[in-house]
py3Dmol code that shows the C-alpha trace and the ligand (Angstrom):
import py3Dmol

protein = """\
ATOM      1  CA  MET A   1      17.722  11.648 -24.840  1.00  0.00           C
ATOM      2  CA  SER A   2      19.639  11.396 -21.575  1.00  0.00           C
ATOM      3  CA  ALA A   3      18.129  12.089 -18.037  1.00  0.00           C
ATOM      4  CA  VAL A   4      18.401  15.208 -16.256  1.00  0.00           C
ATOM      5  CA  ILE A   5      20.651  14.231 -13.104  1.00  0.00           C
ATOM      6  CA  ILE A   6      18.977  15.463  -9.970  1.00  0.00           C
ATOM      7  CA  ASP A   7      21.557  17.051  -7.795  1.00  0.00           C
ATOM      8  CA  GLY A   8      20.495  16.062  -4.272  1.00  0.00           C
ATOM      9  CA  LYS A   9      23.704  17.381  -2.733  1.00  0.00           C
ATOM     10  CA  ALA A  10      23.009  21.002  -3.898  1.00  0.00           C
ATOM     11  CA  VAL A  11      19.356  20.893  -2.945  1.00  0.00           C
ATOM     12  CA  ALA A  12      20.268  19.553   0.495  1.00  0.00           C
ATOM     13  CA  ALA A  13      22.974  22.315   0.876  1.00  0.00           C
ATOM     14  CA  SER A  14      20.295  25.071   0.084  1.00  0.00           C
ATOM     15  CA  ILE A  15      17.887  23.516   2.587  1.00  0.00           C
ATOM     16  CA  ARG A  16      20.636  23.252   5.285  1.00  0.00           C
ATOM     17  CA  GLU A  17      21.185  27.141   4.768  1.00  0.00           C
ATOM     18  CA  GLU A  18      17.404  27.643   5.257  1.00  0.00           C
ATOM     19  CA  VAL A  19      17.775  25.712   8.533  1.00  0.00           C
ATOM     20  CA  ALA A  20      20.784  27.814   9.574  1.00  0.00           C
ATOM     21  CA  ARG A  21      18.896  30.934   8.804  1.00  0.00           C
ATOM     22  CA  ASP A  22      15.942  29.533  10.853  1.00  0.00           C
ATOM     23  CA  CYS A  23      18.146  28.798  13.806  1.00  0.00           C
ATOM     24  CA  ALA A  24      19.697  32.280  13.609  1.00  0.00           C
ATOM     25  CA  ALA A  25      16.285  33.882  13.603  1.00  0.00           C
ATOM     26  CA  LEU A  26      15.359  32.007  16.711  1.00  0.00           C
ATOM     27  CA  ARG A  27      18.584  33.331  18.135  1.00  0.00           C
ATOM     28  CA  ASP A  28      17.767  36.844  17.236  1.00  0.00           C
ATOM     29  CA  GLN A  29      14.439  36.575  19.055  1.00  0.00           C
ATOM     30  CA  GLY A  30      16.393  35.733  22.073  1.00  0.00           C
ATOM     31  CA  LEU A  31      15.309  32.094  22.065  1.00  0.00           C
ATOM     32  CA  SER A  32      17.499  28.993  22.475  1.00  0.00           C
ATOM     33  CA  ALA A  33      18.862  26.763  19.745  1.00  0.00           C
ATOM     34  CA  PRO A  34      16.836  23.770  18.765  1.00  0.00           C
ATOM     35  CA  GLY A  35      17.934  20.606  20.546  1.00  0.00           C
ATOM     36  CA  LEU A  36      18.100  17.278  18.645  1.00  0.00           C
ATOM     37  CA  SER A  37      18.886  14.153  20.656  1.00  0.00           C
ATOM     38  CA  VAL A  38      19.842  10.906  18.885  1.00  0.00           C
ATOM     39  CA  VAL A  39      19.802   7.565  20.543  1.00  0.00           C
ATOM     40  CA  LEU A  40      22.201   4.959  19.006  1.00  0.00           C
ATOM     41  CA  VAL A  41      22.038   1.356  20.494  1.00  0.00           C
ATOM     42  CA  GLY A  42      24.935  -0.886  19.677  1.00  0.00           C
ATOM     43  CA  ASP A  43      27.821  -0.687  17.253  1.00  0.00           C
ATOM     44  CA  ASN A  44      26.226  -1.053  13.866  1.00  0.00           C
ATOM     45  CA  GLU A  45      28.920   0.548  11.774  1.00  0.00           C
ATOM     46  CA  ALA A  46      26.532   1.893   9.006  1.00  0.00           C
ATOM     47  CA  SER A  47      24.269   3.410  11.889  1.00  0.00           C
ATOM     48  CA  ALA A  48      27.226   4.904  13.604  1.00  0.00           C
ATOM     49  CA  LEU A  49      28.263   6.739  10.329  1.00  0.00           C
ATOM     50  CA  TYR A  50      24.821   7.998   9.581  1.00  0.00           C
ATOM     51  CA  VAL A  51      24.518   9.268  13.164  1.00  0.00           C
ATOM     52  CA  ARG A  52      27.930  11.146  12.867  1.00  0.00           C
ATOM     53  CA  ASN A  53      26.796  12.722   9.596  1.00  0.00           C
ATOM     54  CA  LYS A  54      23.654  13.772  11.191  1.00  0.00           C
ATOM     55  CA  GLY A  55      25.494  15.367  14.151  1.00  0.00           C
ATOM     56  CA  ARG A  56      27.877  17.309  12.016  1.00  0.00           C
ATOM     57  CA  ALA A  57      25.070  18.600   9.774  1.00  0.00           C
ATOM     58  CA  ALA A  58      23.115  19.747  12.937  1.00  0.00           C
ATOM     59  CA  GLU A  59      25.941  21.453  14.635  1.00  0.00           C
ATOM     60  CA  ARG A  60      27.070  23.256  11.516  1.00  0.00           C
ATOM     61  CA  ALA A  61      23.256  24.638  11.164  1.00  0.00           C
ATOM     62  CA  GLY A  62      23.229  25.776  14.670  1.00  0.00           C
ATOM     63  CA  ILE A  63      21.255  22.883  16.316  1.00  0.00           C
ATOM     64  CA  ALA A  64      22.368  21.607  19.622  1.00  0.00           C
ATOM     65  CA  PHE A  65      23.133  17.961  19.098  1.00  0.00           C
ATOM     66  CA  GLN A  66      23.304  15.505  21.777  1.00  0.00           C
ATOM     67  CA  LEU A  67      24.290  11.636  20.987  1.00  0.00           C
ATOM     68  CA  LEU A  68      23.292   9.111  23.508  1.00  0.00           C
ATOM     69  CA  GLN A  69      25.500   6.069  22.432  1.00  0.00           C
ATOM     70  CA  GLN A  70      24.233   2.914  24.278  1.00  0.00           C
ATOM     71  CA  PRO A  71      25.675  -0.603  24.641  1.00  0.00           C
ATOM     72  CA  SER A  72      24.189  -3.332  22.513  1.00  0.00           C
ATOM     73  CA  ASP A  73      22.672  -5.353  25.281  1.00  0.00           C
ATOM     74  CA  LEU A  74      20.179  -2.507  26.332  1.00  0.00           C
ATOM     75  CA  THR A  75      16.694  -4.064  27.085  1.00  0.00           C
ATOM     76  CA  SER A  76      13.425  -2.586  25.768  1.00  0.00           C
ATOM     77  CA  ALA A  77      12.797  -1.108  29.263  1.00  0.00           C
ATOM     78  CA  ASP A  78      16.124   0.578  29.147  1.00  0.00           C
ATOM     79  CA  VAL A  79      15.449   2.319  25.925  1.00  0.00           C
ATOM     80  CA  LEU A  80      11.712   3.280  26.961  1.00  0.00           C
ATOM     81  CA  ARG A  81      13.324   4.805  30.115  1.00  0.00           C
ATOM     82  CA  LEU A  82      15.788   6.639  28.068  1.00  0.00           C
ATOM     83  CA  VAL A  83      13.203   8.047  25.583  1.00  0.00           C
ATOM     84  CA  GLY A  84      10.887   8.900  28.574  1.00  0.00           C
ATOM     85  CA  ASP A  85      13.806  11.061  30.062  1.00  0.00           C
ATOM     86  CA  LEU A  86      14.258  13.003  26.739  1.00  0.00           C
ATOM     87  CA  ASN A  87      10.437  13.482  26.540  1.00  0.00           C
ATOM     88  CA  ASP A  88      10.645  15.136  29.874  1.00  0.00           C
ATOM     89  CA  ASP A  89      13.775  17.231  29.214  1.00  0.00           C
ATOM     90  CA  ALA A  90      12.706  20.750  28.231  1.00  0.00           C
ATOM     91  CA  SER A  91      15.992  21.330  26.421  1.00  0.00           C
ATOM     92  CA  VAL A  92      15.195  18.595  24.060  1.00  0.00           C
ATOM     93  CA  ASP A  93      12.904  19.597  20.996  1.00  0.00           C
ATOM     94  CA  ALA A  94      13.537  16.560  18.817  1.00  0.00           C
ATOM     95  CA  ILE A  95      14.303  12.832  19.529  1.00  0.00           C
ATOM     96  CA  LEU A  96      15.587  10.369  17.055  1.00  0.00           C
ATOM     97  CA  VAL A  97      16.089   6.625  17.895  1.00  0.00           C
ATOM     98  CA  GLN A  98      18.405   5.265  15.107  1.00  0.00           C
ATOM     99  CA  LEU A  99      17.034   2.020  13.576  1.00  0.00           C
ATOM    100  CA  PRO A 100      17.560  -0.879  13.214  1.00  0.00           C
ATOM    101  CA  LEU A 101      17.449  -1.498  16.993  1.00  0.00           C
ATOM    102  CA  PRO A 102      18.893  -4.780  18.342  1.00  0.00           C
ATOM    103  CA  PRO A 103      16.446  -7.651  18.057  1.00  0.00           C
ATOM    104  CA  GLN A 104      15.793  -7.855  21.852  1.00  0.00           C
ATOM    105  CA  VAL A 105      14.422  -4.277  21.794  1.00  0.00           C
ATOM    106  CA  ASP A 106      10.756  -3.760  20.840  1.00  0.00           C
ATOM    107  CA  SER A 107      11.216  -1.031  17.980  1.00  0.00           C
ATOM    108  CA  ARG A 108       7.377  -0.512  17.758  1.00  0.00           C
ATOM    109  CA  ALA A 109       7.175   0.127  21.459  1.00  0.00           C
ATOM    110  CA  VAL A 110      10.087   2.591  21.309  1.00  0.00           C
ATOM    111  CA  ILE A 111       8.749   4.489  18.289  1.00  0.00           C
ATOM    112  CA  GLU A 112       5.152   4.830  19.946  1.00  0.00           C
ATOM    113  CA  ALA A 113       7.215   6.068  23.284  1.00  0.00           C
ATOM    114  CA  VAL A 114       8.670   9.048  21.602  1.00  0.00           C
ATOM    115  CA  SER A 115       6.465  12.226  22.142  1.00  0.00           C
ATOM    116  CA  PRO A 116       4.574  13.020  18.983  1.00  0.00           C
ATOM    117  CA  ALA A 117       5.602  16.595  19.641  1.00  0.00           C
ATOM    118  CA  LYS A 118       9.341  15.712  19.641  1.00  0.00           C
ATOM    119  CA  ASP A 119       9.041  12.934  16.857  1.00  0.00           C
ATOM    120  CA  ALA A 120      12.104  13.966  14.600  1.00  0.00           C
ATOM    121  CA  ASP A 121      11.458  11.000  12.204  1.00  0.00           C
ATOM    122  CA  GLY A 122       7.665  11.483  11.948  1.00  0.00           C
ATOM    123  CA  PHE A 123       7.335   7.749  12.674  1.00  0.00           C
ATOM    124  CA  HIS A 124       4.925   8.021  15.581  1.00  0.00           C
ATOM    125  CA  PRO A 125       1.457   6.534  14.575  1.00  0.00           C
ATOM    126  CA  LEU A 126      -0.144   9.897  15.345  1.00  0.00           C
ATOM    127  CA  ASN A 127       2.262  11.907  12.895  1.00  0.00           C
ATOM    128  CA  PHE A 128       2.071   8.819  10.532  1.00  0.00           C
ATOM    129  CA  GLY A 129      -1.693   8.766  10.721  1.00  0.00           C
ATOM    130  CA  ARG A 130      -2.144  12.526   9.974  1.00  0.00           C
ATOM    131  CA  LEU A 131      -0.127  11.959   6.844  1.00  0.00           C
ATOM    132  CA  ALA A 132      -2.069   9.166   5.787  1.00  0.00           C
ATOM    133  CA  GLU A 133      -5.270  10.953   6.352  1.00  0.00           C
ATOM    134  CA  GLY A 134      -3.943  13.718   4.038  1.00  0.00           C
ATOM    135  CA  SER A 135      -3.296  16.431   6.708  1.00  0.00           C
ATOM    136  CA  PRO A 136       0.248  16.099   7.739  1.00  0.00           C
ATOM    137  CA  GLY A 137       1.180  17.465  10.991  1.00  0.00           C
ATOM    138  CA  VAL A 138       4.633  19.361  11.660  1.00  0.00           C
ATOM    139  CA  VAL A 139       6.798  16.458  10.672  1.00  0.00           C
ATOM    140  CA  THR A 140       6.737  13.883   7.996  1.00  0.00           C
ATOM    141  CA  PRO A 141       9.504  10.983   7.644  1.00  0.00           C
ATOM    142  CA  CYS A 142      12.736  12.382   6.404  1.00  0.00           C
ATOM    143  CA  THR A 143      13.779  10.155   3.401  1.00  0.00           C
ATOM    144  CA  PRO A 144      10.351  10.249   1.599  1.00  0.00           C
ATOM    145  CA  GLN A 145      10.034  13.919   2.420  1.00  0.00           C
ATOM    146  CA  GLY A 146      13.431  14.483   0.732  1.00  0.00           C
ATOM    147  CA  CYS A 147      12.216  12.486  -2.498  1.00  0.00           C
ATOM    148  CA  MET A 148       9.154  14.716  -2.666  1.00  0.00           C
ATOM    149  CA  GLU A 149      11.318  17.951  -2.271  1.00  0.00           C
ATOM    150  CA  LEU A 150      13.649  16.942  -5.153  1.00  0.00           C
ATOM    151  CA  VAL A 151      10.615  15.958  -7.368  1.00  0.00           C
ATOM    152  CA  ARG A 152       9.085  19.466  -6.616  1.00  0.00           C
ATOM    153  CA  ARG A 153      12.293  21.493  -7.163  1.00  0.00           C
ATOM    154  CA  TYR A 154      13.107  20.045 -10.452  1.00  0.00           C
ATOM    155  CA  ASP A 155       9.304  20.752 -11.639  1.00  0.00           C
ATOM    156  CA  VAL A 156       8.456  17.227 -12.219  1.00  0.00           C
ATOM    157  CA  PRO A 157       4.686  17.084 -12.629  1.00  0.00           C
ATOM    158  CA  ILE A 158       3.006  14.917 -10.101  1.00  0.00           C
ATOM    159  CA  ALA A 159      -0.859  15.697 -10.045  1.00  0.00           C
ATOM    160  CA  GLY A 160      -2.749  13.237 -12.149  1.00  0.00           C
ATOM    161  CA  ARG A 161       0.444  11.190 -12.994  1.00  0.00           C
ATOM    162  CA  ARG A 162       1.159   7.605 -12.347  1.00  0.00           C
ATOM    163  CA  ALA A 163       3.608   6.960  -9.489  1.00  0.00           C
ATOM    164  CA  VAL A 164       4.977   3.474  -8.657  1.00  0.00           C
ATOM    165  CA  VAL A 165       6.654   2.798  -5.376  1.00  0.00           C
ATOM    166  CA  VAL A 166       8.791  -0.300  -5.263  1.00  0.00           C
ATOM    167  CA  GLY A 167       9.065  -1.294  -1.544  1.00  0.00           C
ATOM    168  CA  ARG A 168       6.519  -0.793   1.343  1.00  0.00           C
ATOM    169  CA  SER A 169       8.720  -0.119   4.459  1.00  0.00           C
ATOM    170  CA  THR A 170       7.407   2.229   7.209  1.00  0.00           C
ATOM    171  CA  ILE A 171      10.618   4.361   6.714  1.00  0.00           C
ATOM    172  CA  VAL A 172      10.238   4.899   2.882  1.00  0.00           C
ATOM    173  CA  GLY A 173       7.739   3.298   0.733  1.00  0.00           C
ATOM    174  CA  ARG A 174       4.374   3.537   2.754  1.00  0.00           C
ATOM    175  CA  PRO A 175       4.850   7.054   3.905  1.00  0.00           C
ATOM    176  CA  LEU A 176       6.123   8.142   0.348  1.00  0.00           C
ATOM    177  CA  ALA A 177       2.958   6.626  -1.252  1.00  0.00           C
ATOM    178  CA  ALA A 178       0.840   8.700   1.145  1.00  0.00           C
ATOM    179  CA  MET A 179       2.770  11.852   0.140  1.00  0.00           C
ATOM    180  CA  LEU A 180       2.369  11.033  -3.600  1.00  0.00           C
ATOM    181  CA  THR A 181      -1.310  10.488  -3.067  1.00  0.00           C
ATOM    182  CA  ASN A 182      -1.700  13.715  -1.202  1.00  0.00           C
ATOM    183  CA  ALA A 183      -0.066  15.399  -4.095  1.00  0.00           C
ATOM    184  CA  ASP A 184      -2.617  13.938  -6.385  1.00  0.00           C
ATOM    185  CA  ALA A 185      -0.631  11.226  -8.122  1.00  0.00           C
ATOM    186  CA  THR A 186      -2.288   7.893  -8.928  1.00  0.00           C
ATOM    187  CA  VAL A 187      -0.023   5.612  -6.754  1.00  0.00           C
ATOM    188  CA  THR A 188       0.863   1.852  -7.000  1.00  0.00           C
ATOM    189  CA  VAL A 189       2.951   0.247  -4.150  1.00  0.00           C
ATOM    190  CA  CYS A 190       4.933  -2.884  -5.357  1.00  0.00           C
ATOM    191  CA  HIS A 191       6.557  -5.436  -3.177  1.00  0.00           C
ATOM    192  CA  SER A 192       8.388  -8.745  -3.584  1.00  0.00           C
ATOM    193  CA  ARG A 193       5.003 -10.467  -4.385  1.00  0.00           C
ATOM    194  CA  THR A 194       4.057  -8.225  -7.243  1.00  0.00           C
ATOM    195  CA  PRO A 195       3.645 -10.056 -10.551  1.00  0.00           C
ATOM    196  CA  ASP A 196       5.179  -8.595 -13.533  1.00  0.00           C
ATOM    197  CA  LEU A 197       7.043  -5.973 -11.572  1.00  0.00           C
ATOM    198  CA  ALA A 198       8.802  -4.562 -14.831  1.00  0.00           C
ATOM    199  CA  GLY A 199       5.564  -4.143 -16.441  1.00  0.00           C
ATOM    200  CA  VAL A 200       3.984  -2.218 -13.600  1.00  0.00           C
ATOM    201  CA  CYS A 201       7.035  -0.083 -13.194  1.00  0.00           C
ATOM    202  CA  ARG A 202       6.936   0.657 -16.976  1.00  0.00           C
ATOM    203  CA  GLU A 203       3.472   2.647 -16.346  1.00  0.00           C
ATOM    204  CA  ALA A 204       5.059   4.993 -14.004  1.00  0.00           C
ATOM    205  CA  ASP A 205       5.721   8.666 -14.758  1.00  0.00           C
ATOM    206  CA  ILE A 206       7.433   8.748 -11.271  1.00  0.00           C
ATOM    207  CA  LEU A 207       9.202   5.530 -10.364  1.00  0.00           C
ATOM    208  CA  VAL A 208      10.595   5.129  -6.810  1.00  0.00           C
ATOM    209  CA  ALA A 209      12.977   2.287  -6.288  1.00  0.00           C
ATOM    210  CA  ALA A 210      13.435   1.537  -2.358  1.00  0.00           C
ATOM    211  CA  THR A 211      14.145  -2.191  -2.428  1.00  0.00           C
ATOM    212  CA  GLY A 212      17.731  -2.322  -1.231  1.00  0.00           C
ATOM    213  CA  ARG A 213      18.577  -4.650  -4.086  1.00  0.00           C
ATOM    214  CA  PRO A 214      21.503  -2.957  -5.890  1.00  0.00           C
ATOM    215  CA  GLY A 215      21.017  -2.393  -9.763  1.00  0.00           C
ATOM    216  CA  MET A 216      17.743  -4.334  -9.850  1.00  0.00           C
ATOM    217  CA  ILE A 217      15.971  -1.558 -11.724  1.00  0.00           C
ATOM    218  CA  ASP A 218      17.124  -1.482 -15.349  1.00  0.00           C
ATOM    219  CA  GLU A 219      15.788   0.063 -18.516  1.00  0.00           C
ATOM    220  CA  ARG A 220      13.146  -2.652 -18.692  1.00  0.00           C
ATOM    221  CA  PHE A 221      11.524  -1.040 -15.785  1.00  0.00           C
ATOM    222  CA  VAL A 222      11.456   2.477 -17.151  1.00  0.00           C
ATOM    223  CA  LYS A 223       9.054   4.378 -19.395  1.00  0.00           C
ATOM    224  CA  PRO A 224      10.802   6.867 -21.613  1.00  0.00           C
ATOM    225  CA  GLY A 225      10.676  10.163 -19.797  1.00  0.00           C
ATOM    226  CA  ALA A 226      10.005   8.968 -16.479  1.00  0.00           C
ATOM    227  CA  CYS A 227      11.427  10.598 -13.261  1.00  0.00           C
ATOM    228  CA  VAL A 228      13.366   7.767 -11.548  1.00  0.00           C
ATOM    229  CA  ILE A 229      14.111   8.182  -7.837  1.00  0.00           C
ATOM    230  CA  ASP A 230      16.713   5.726  -6.397  1.00  0.00           C
ATOM    231  CA  VAL A 231      16.449   5.452  -2.670  1.00  0.00           C
ATOM    232  CA  GLY A 232      18.840   2.428  -2.496  1.00  0.00           C
ATOM    233  CA  THR A 233      22.009   2.752  -0.469  1.00  0.00           C
ATOM    234  CA  THR A 234      23.539  -0.614  -0.149  1.00  0.00           C
ATOM    235  CA  PRO A 235      27.279  -0.698   0.887  1.00  0.00           C
ATOM    236  CA  THR A 236      29.440  -2.775  -1.634  1.00  0.00           C
ATOM    237  CA  PRO A 237      33.312  -3.381  -1.776  1.00  0.00           C
ATOM    238  CA  ASP A 238      33.088  -0.698  -4.641  1.00  0.00           C
ATOM    239  CA  GLY A 239      31.221   2.016  -2.566  1.00  0.00           C
ATOM    240  CA  VAL A 240      27.429   2.501  -1.841  1.00  0.00           C
ATOM    241  CA  ARG A 241      25.121   1.374  -4.761  1.00  0.00           C
ATOM    242  CA  GLY A 242      21.673   2.339  -5.463  1.00  0.00           C
ATOM    243  CA  ASP A 243      18.722   0.136  -6.744  1.00  0.00           C
ATOM    244  CA  VAL A 244      18.793   1.419 -10.166  1.00  0.00           C
ATOM    245  CA  ASP A 245      21.298   0.519 -12.982  1.00  0.00           C
ATOM    246  CA  ARG A 246      22.315   3.976 -14.112  1.00  0.00           C
ATOM    247  CA  VAL A 247      24.168   2.799 -17.067  1.00  0.00           C
ATOM    248  CA  SER A 248      20.837   1.385 -18.893  1.00  0.00           C
ATOM    249  CA  VAL A 249      18.446   3.885 -17.194  1.00  0.00           C
ATOM    250  CA  GLU A 250      19.968   7.298 -17.730  1.00  0.00           C
ATOM    251  CA  PRO A 251      19.482   7.155 -21.524  1.00  0.00           C
ATOM    252  CA  VAL A 252      15.878   6.271 -21.135  1.00  0.00           C
ATOM    253  CA  ALA A 253      14.653   8.198 -18.149  1.00  0.00           C
ATOM    254  CA  GLY A 254      13.666  12.079 -18.009  1.00  0.00           C
ATOM    255  CA  TRP A 255      15.073  12.652 -14.595  1.00  0.00           C
ATOM    256  CA  LEU A 256      17.187  10.483 -12.452  1.00  0.00           C
ATOM    257  CA  THR A 257      18.705  10.601  -8.860  1.00  0.00           C
ATOM    258  CA  PRO A 258      22.331   9.449  -8.598  1.00  0.00           C
ATOM    259  CA  VAL A 259      23.735   7.363  -5.923  1.00  0.00           C
ATOM    260  CA  PRO A 260      25.577   8.830  -4.235  1.00  0.00           C
ATOM    261  CA  GLY A 261      24.470  12.428  -4.276  1.00  0.00           C
ATOM    262  CA  GLY A 262      20.780  12.127  -4.693  1.00  0.00           C
ATOM    263  CA  VAL A 263      18.319  11.010  -1.990  1.00  0.00           C
ATOM    264  CA  GLY A 264      20.918  10.386   0.747  1.00  0.00           C
ATOM    265  CA  PRO A 265      21.937  14.084   1.453  1.00  0.00           C
ATOM    266  CA  MET A 266      18.292  14.869   1.465  1.00  0.00           C
ATOM    267  CA  THR A 267      17.305  12.644   4.450  1.00  0.00           C
ATOM    268  CA  ILE A 268      19.704  14.642   6.731  1.00  0.00           C
ATOM    269  CA  ALA A 269      18.515  18.016   5.405  1.00  0.00           C
ATOM    270  CA  MET A 270      14.871  17.020   6.224  1.00  0.00           C
ATOM    271  CA  LEU A 271      15.878  15.797   9.713  1.00  0.00           C
ATOM    272  CA  LEU A 272      17.190  19.305  10.468  1.00  0.00           C
ATOM    273  CA  ARG A 273      14.212  20.831   8.885  1.00  0.00           C
ATOM    274  CA  ASN A 274      11.779  18.635  11.124  1.00  0.00           C
ATOM    275  CA  THR A 275      13.936  19.636  14.025  1.00  0.00           C
ATOM    276  CA  VAL A 276      13.798  23.164  13.580  1.00  0.00           C
ATOM    277  CA  ALA A 277       9.992  22.907  12.931  1.00  0.00           C
ATOM    278  CA  LEU A 278       9.347  21.092  16.149  1.00  0.00           C
ATOM    279  CA  ALA A 279      11.532  23.678  17.995  1.00  0.00           C
ATOM    280  CA  ALA A 280       9.604  26.672  16.440  1.00  0.00           C
ATOM    281  CA  LEU A 281       6.347  25.109  17.398  1.00  0.00           C
ATOM    282  CA  ARG A 282       7.439  24.627  21.043  1.00  0.00           C
ATOM    283  CA  ARG A 283       8.631  28.162  21.037  1.00  0.00           C
ATOM    284  CA  ARG A 284       5.682  29.472  19.149  1.00  0.00           C
ATOM    285  CA  ALA A 285       7.894  31.067  16.759  1.00  0.00           C
ATOM    286  CA  PRO A 286       7.436  31.189  12.827  1.00  0.00           C
ATOM    287  CA  VAL A 287       9.992  29.572  10.531  1.00  0.00           C
ATOM    288  CA  SER A 288      10.510  29.247   6.846  1.00  0.00           C
ATOM    289  CA  ALA A 289      10.266  25.557   6.496  1.00  0.00           C
TER     290      ALA A 289
END
"""
ligand_1 = """\
11
GUN
N 17.740 4.037 9.751
C 17.730 4.278 8.451
N 16.939 5.330 8.169
C 16.513 5.848 9.240
C 15.703 7.014 9.487
O 15.348 7.901 8.594
N 15.464 7.142 10.884
C 15.969 6.434 11.797
N 15.495 6.766 13.083
N 16.610 5.332 11.626
C 16.974 5.078 10.331
"""
view = py3Dmol.view(width=600, height=400)
view.addModel(protein, "pdb")
view.setStyle({"model": 0}, {"cartoon": {"style": "trace"}})
view.addModel(ligand_1, "xyz")
view.setStyle({"model": 1}, {"stick": {}})
view.zoomTo()
view.show()
């Protein structure tokens, strides 16, 4: 047996087309294009690349994209003022503050300062709380939303199955555990203090690796036939690497997301979908997402 390789690039392309159609539909109703503003503080190379890719994809879909590139010595007060201005700007539908922020900036305060109605990331505690309650609002965090979309589009059974999420970050692990719970999976969240990690992972029908440790998930962690979702994107001299050792896992798993070309492209597609959903709500217009 060899795993079905989940084509995140193709799924993301079809979602970007859906978003472009939604933007065109708003235009046809005489409504303005959705507006996405991204705040990038400092000169982290990986962040700059992600943000460039987000901007390109947004503009191609018909979203008005604005990048606010800021120096690395900004204070928390400076960033909070910037976010406050974007909250008050009627032309802005969605705000994303690229993480990580420099250490002198209070990330928690910044995330909480973004209006929940303009929260492109779904990181605000109000949106996060709604997801945790089982009644998500208009937006949910992009990377876990992308993982769920891939699992659903490949008809991987979720309800009643065992899901194991390795990693408990607020960006991926925690919201994904909530999404899988809401989809009626039985969910275990693992982390660096979990004993017998391989044994716990081997119980999973759906295994999600979000550790940032390249290649750590090998065939000893995988139940035959399981769906393995690799969220890792660690830059190495040989290119970007996932958390899953594809060579040993592919013959065992039922489905596998590759790196690159799996979850990565989905994150941007979901950001565009969140942006259009927020814009449609602010214009009281229906969208397909
Ligand atoms: N940095 C890495 N992933 C993300 C994300 O999904 N949103 C934001 N704002 N920053 C990130």
